N, C-alpha and C positions, 0 to 999 in steps of 0.2 A: 481833291476826290479820290477816294478810292469805287473800285466797281463794287456795283450793286453782287448782293450774295446771292447766287442762284441756286432753285433747288435740285437741279441735274449735276449729277456726278462728275467731277471734274481730276481733277490729276494734280489741281493747284492750293493754297492754304483757302481756307472763306473767310480768312482776315487777312491775314500778308500776302494772297499772291503769291507767293513761292512756288516755284513749279516742283515737281517730284523729281531727284535728278540722285547722283551716286553721294552728294555732299547732303539731303536735305530730303529724311526719309518723314513719313505723311502716315497719319494716323486717322479712323474712320471715328467720326463725331460716335458715341455711345447711343446717346440721347433720338436724334433723328436716320442713323445710320447712313446717310446719303451724302453731308460735306465731309471734307479733311482739313485737317489742322496738322502744322509742322510741330509743334510745340503747346503742352498743356496751358501756357502763360496764353497762346492767340485766343484756344478754344474758351478758357477763363473770362479771355476781352468781351467775345462773342457776347458770351450771358445765355442766359436762361434761356434765351428765346426759342433755338432750335431743340430742346427737350420738350416745353412746353407745346410744341405743335406738333411735336410725335406724339406726345403723350394725349392732347386731343383727337388726335383722329384713331387711338383707340387701337385693341389689337384688331392683325386681317383674323377672318374665319383661318386660315391653315394655320395660326399660335395660339387658337384655343384649342384644341385639340378636340374640336366636334367637329361632325362632317354637319351635311347640311342636306335635308333630305332628297335630294335630288343624287344625291351622288351614293346612296344606298345601292347594291346590287341587287338584282329583280331577281 
């Protein structure tokens, strides 16, 4: 049984758990920006679950380009 996928950043593939090293290059997930994958195959095998989780959380205020009313200079 494979270890559960965690949302905490780690330098291991989110599917096969290969560790980052000289022969293993990891890429960050484009959907959640938290998990890492050693190959496109591993990312595809994980499915759209991380992307849908990232999409459902919506943009953060910093990414919208709008300021909150409290952050305006007086």
